[in-house]
Backbone as JSON Lines, residues from 0, in Angstrom:
{"i":0,"aa":"M","n":[131.4,-27.42,193.85],"ca":[132.75,-27.57,193.43],"c":[132.97,-26.27,192.46]}
{"i":1,"aa":"E","n":[134.1,-25.66,192.66],"ca":[134.28,-24.38,191.84],"c":[134.9,-24.91,190.41]}
{"i":2,"aa":"K","n":[134.44,-24.04,189.46],"ca":[134.85,-24.37,188.16],"c":[135.99,-23.5,187.78]}
{"i":3,"aa":"T","n":[137.13,-24.13,187.39],"ca":[138.33,-23.34,187.19],"c":[139.02,-23.73,185.79]}
{"i":4,"aa":"T","n":[138.5,-24.56,185.03],"ca":[139.01,-25.04,183.72],"c":[138.26,-24.54,182.59]}
{"i":5,"aa":"T","n":[138.86,-24.04,181.54],"ca":[138.16,-23.61,180.4],"c":[138.38,-24.52,179.3]}
{"i":6,"aa":"L","n":[137.32,-24.85,178.46],"ca":[137.39,-25.76,177.33],"c":[137.2,-24.79,176.11]}
{"i":7,"aa":"N","n":[138.04,-25.15,174.99],"ca":[137.82,-24.44,173.85],"c":[137.47,-25.55,172.84]}
{"i":8,"aa":"L","n":[136.4,-25.46,172.16],"ca":[135.8,-26.53,171.32],"c":[135.53,-25.97,169.95]}
{"i":9,"aa":"R","n":[135.73,-26.78,169.0],"ca":[135.29,-26.43,167.63],"c":[134.25,-27.45,167.27]}
{"i":10,"aa":"V","n":[133.08,-26.88,166.85],"ca":[131.96,-27.78,166.54],"c":[131.21,-27.29,165.24]}
{"i":11,"aa":"N","n":[130.49,-28.15,164.69],"ca":[129.67,-27.68,163.48],"c":[128.73,-26.58,164.02]}
{"i":12,"aa":"P","n":[128.6,-25.52,163.25],"ca":[127.71,-24.42,163.8],"c":[126.19,-24.85,163.72]}
{"i":13,"aa":"D","n":[125.78,-25.71,162.78],"ca":[124.44,-26.07,162.8],"c":[124.1,-26.99,163.91]}
{"i":14,"aa":"V","n":[125.1,-27.81,164.32],"ca":[124.87,-28.77,165.4],"c":[124.78,-27.98,166.69]}
{"i":15,"aa":"K","n":[125.63,-26.92,166.79],"ca":[125.66,-26.16,167.93],"c":[124.35,-25.36,168.11]}
{"i":16,"aa":"R","n":[123.89,-24.75,166.99],"ca":[122.57,-23.99,167.03],"c":[121.42,-24.8,167.42]}
{"i":17,"aa":"R","n":[121.4,-26.2,166.84],"ca":[120.19,-27.02,167.14],"c":[120.27,-27.41,168.59]}
{"i":18,"aa":"A","n":[121.43,-27.78,169.09],"ca":[121.62,-28.13,170.51],"c":[121.22,-26.9,171.41]}
{"i":19,"aa":"E","n":[121.58,-25.72,171.09],"ca":[121.26,-24.56,171.84],"c":[119.76,-24.37,171.92]}
{"i":20,"aa":"E","n":[119.07,-24.61,170.8],"ca":[117.57,-24.44,170.73],"c":[117.03,-25.41,171.66]}
{"i":21,"aa":"V","n":[117.43,-26.69,171.7],"ca":[116.88,-27.68,172.66],"c":[117.26,-27.32,174.08]}
{"i":22,"aa":"L","n":[118.46,-27.06,174.38],"ca":[118.83,-26.63,175.72],"c":[118.17,-25.37,176.25]}
{"i":23,"aa":"S","n":[117.84,-24.41,175.3],"ca":[117.15,-23.16,175.66],"c":[115.71,-23.59,176.17]}
{"i":24,"aa":"Q","n":[115.05,-24.59,175.43],"ca":[113.75,-25.01,175.87],"c":[113.85,-25.71,177.26]}
{"i":25,"aa":"L","n":[114.89,-26.35,177.55],"ca":[115.06,-27.1,178.82],"c":[115.53,-26.14,179.84]}
{"i":26,"aa":"G","n":[115.92,-24.95,179.5],"ca":[116.41,-24.01,180.49],"c":[117.9,-24.39,181.06]}
{"i":27,"aa":"I","n":[118.67,-25.02,180.16],"ca":[119.94,-25.41,180.62],"c":[121.05,-24.74,179.72]}
{"i":28,"aa":"P","n":[121.94,-24.03,180.37],"ca":[123.02,-23.4,179.55],"c":[123.98,-24.49,178.9]}
{"i":29,"aa":"M","n":[124.54,-24.16,177.85],"ca":[125.48,-25.12,177.11],"c":[126.54,-25.5,178.02]}
{"i":30,"aa":"S","n":[127.11,-24.65,178.9],"ca":[128.23,-25.12,179.72],"c":[127.77,-26.02,180.76]}
{"i":31,"aa":"T","n":[126.48,-25.98,181.24],"ca":[126.05,-26.96,182.2],"c":[125.7,-28.27,181.47]}
{"i":32,"aa":"A","n":[125.25,-28.28,180.26],"ca":[125.09,-29.52,179.58],"c":[126.35,-30.22,179.28]}
{"i":33,"aa":"I","n":[127.48,-29.46,179.04],"ca":[128.74,-30.14,178.71],"c":[129.26,-30.68,180.06]}
{"i":34,"aa":"D","n":[129.11,-30.0,181.24],"ca":[129.52,-30.38,182.4],"c":[128.81,-31.73,182.87]}
{"i":35,"aa":"I","n":[127.52,-31.76,182.53],"ca":[126.74,-33.06,182.83],"c":[127.37,-34.16,182.04]}
{"i":36,"aa":"Y","n":[127.56,-33.85,180.76],"ca":[128.22,-34.95,179.84],"c":[129.46,-35.47,180.38]}
{"i":37,"aa":"L","n":[130.28,-34.51,180.77],"ca":[131.69,-34.93,181.28],"c":[131.51,-35.8,182.56]}
{"i":38,"aa":"K","n":[130.54,-35.3,183.49],"ca":[130.34,-36.01,184.7],"c":[129.87,-37.44,184.43]}
{"i":39,"aa":"Q","n":[128.95,-37.54,183.47],"ca":[128.47,-38.95,183.12],"c":[129.57,-39.82,182.59]}
{"i":40,"aa":"I","n":[130.38,-39.24,181.72],"ca":[131.58,-40.05,181.28],"c":[132.42,-40.53,182.46]}
{"i":41,"aa":"S","n":[132.71,-39.71,183.41],"ca":[133.51,-40.07,184.5],"c":[132.84,-41.05,185.5]}
{"i":42,"aa":"M","n":[131.44,-40.93,185.6],"ca":[130.7,-41.89,186.41],"c":[130.5,-43.27,185.76]}
{"i":43,"aa":"T","n":[130.33,-43.28,184.45],"ca":[130.02,-44.55,183.78],"c":[131.25,-45.23,183.22]}
{"i":44,"aa":"G","n":[132.39,-44.49,183.09],"ca":[133.58,-45.01,182.56],"c":[133.61,-45.1,181.09]}
{"i":45,"aa":"G","n":[132.8,-44.33,180.46],"ca":[132.72,-44.4,178.96],"c":[131.68,-43.34,178.5]}
{"i":46,"aa":"I","n":[131.4,-43.42,177.19],"ca":[130.42,-42.63,176.63],"c":[129.02,-42.97,177.17]}
{"i":47,"aa":"P","n":[128.22,-42.08,177.65],"ca":[127.05,-42.44,178.43],"c":[125.81,-42.75,177.54]}
{"i":48,"aa":"F","n":[126.04,-43.11,176.26],"ca":[125.03,-43.65,175.36],"c":[125.71,-44.41,174.23]}
{"i":49,"aa":"A","n":[124.96,-45.32,173.56],"ca":[125.48,-46.1,172.5],"c":[125.97,-45.38,171.3]}
{"i":50,"aa":"V","n":[127.24,-45.6,170.91],"ca":[127.81,-44.98,169.77],"c":[127.88,-46.05,168.6]}
{"i":51,"aa":"T","n":[126.84,-45.95,167.68],"ca":[126.73,-46.92,166.7],"c":[126.48,-46.23,165.37]}
{"i":52,"aa":"L","n":[126.79,-46.97,164.19],"ca":[126.45,-46.45,162.94],"c":[124.98,-46.57,162.67]}
{"i":53,"aa":"P","n":[124.25,-45.59,161.94],"ca":[122.93,-45.78,161.73],"c":[122.68,-47.01,160.81]}
{"i":54,"aa":"K","n":[121.58,-47.68,160.96],"ca":[121.28,-48.63,160.06],"c":[120.55,-48.27,158.9]}
{"i":55,"aa":"A","n":[120.91,-48.69,157.7],"ca":[120.29,-48.33,156.45],"c":[118.95,-49.09,156.35]}
{"i":56,"aa":"P","n":[117.96,-48.49,155.88],"ca":[116.73,-49.22,155.77],"c":[116.91,-50.38,154.78]}
{"i":57,"aa":"V","n":[116.06,-51.49,155.05],"ca":[116.23,-52.63,154.28],"c":[116.11,-52.4,152.7]}
{"i":58,"aa":"F","n":[115.3,-51.39,152.34],"ca":[115.01,-51.25,150.96],"c":[116.19,-50.41,150.26]}
{"i":59,"aa":"V","n":[117.26,-50.17,151.0],"ca":[118.46,-49.38,150.46],"c":[119.51,-50.54,150.23]}
{"i":60,"aa":"N","n":[119.86,-50.73,148.97],"ca":[120.93,-51.65,148.64],"c":[122.04,-50.85,147.89]}
{"i":61,"aa":"P","n":[123.0,-50.25,148.59],"ca":[123.88,-49.39,147.93],"c":[124.68,-49.99,146.91]}
{"i":62,"aa":"D","n":[124.84,-51.42,146.88],"ca":[125.7,-52.05,145.78],"c":[124.99,-51.93,144.43]}
{"i":63,"aa":"L","n":[123.67,-51.63,144.53],"ca":[122.88,-51.77,143.22],"c":[122.37,-50.32,142.92]}
{"i":64,"aa":"M","n":[122.71,-49.32,143.69],"ca":[122.18,-47.92,143.49],"c":[123.17,-46.9,143.22]}
{"i":65,"aa":"T","n":[122.72,-45.75,142.54],"ca":[123.62,-44.73,142.31],"c":[123.67,-43.9,143.61]}
{"i":66,"aa":"T","n":[124.6,-43.02,143.69],"ca":[124.66,-42.05,144.85],"c":[123.42,-41.19,145.04]}
{"i":67,"aa":"D","n":[122.92,-40.75,143.9],"ca":[121.7,-39.95,143.91],"c":[120.38,-40.74,144.37]}
{"i":68,"aa":"E","n":[120.41,-41.97,143.95],"ca":[119.3,-42.85,144.37],"c":[119.47,-43.15,145.87]}
{"i":69,"aa":"I","n":[120.52,-43.42,146.42],"ca":[120.76,-43.58,147.88],"c":[120.39,-42.4,148.64]}
{"i":70,"aa":"R","n":[120.84,-41.23,148.18],"ca":[120.38,-40.0,148.96],"c":[119.02,-39.78,148.89]}
{"i":71,"aa":"A","n":[118.3,-40.04,147.78],"ca":[116.85,-39.82,147.71],"c":[116.11,-40.81,148.64]}
{"i":72,"aa":"K","n":[116.51,-42.05,148.67],"ca":[115.81,-43.03,149.64],"c":[116.08,-42.58,151.09]}
{"i":73,"aa":"L","n":[117.34,-42.17,151.42],"ca":[117.62,-41.9,152.87],"c":[116.87,-40.57,153.23]}
{"i":74,"aa":"K","n":[116.52,-39.78,152.28],"ca":[115.68,-38.52,152.62],"c":[114.23,-38.87,152.95]}
{"i":75,"aa":"E","n":[113.8,-39.94,152.31],"ca":[112.39,-40.44,152.57],"c":[112.34,-40.8,154.1]}
């Protein structure tokens, strides 16, 4: 199928760079990866992976911690 539509996207530069590094190792151009993603959406009728919030570790209780303490624990 011929490709005739152009997408213009704004993304976080660090996210783009990290994705390009992975895709480069796989030998897949970014445009092909995006095309695969869009095909999966149309085939599955939704996002092709679970979209959830990350779970905080049990030892993190944000109600009893300062912002700095939370950040330090999450970096661990």
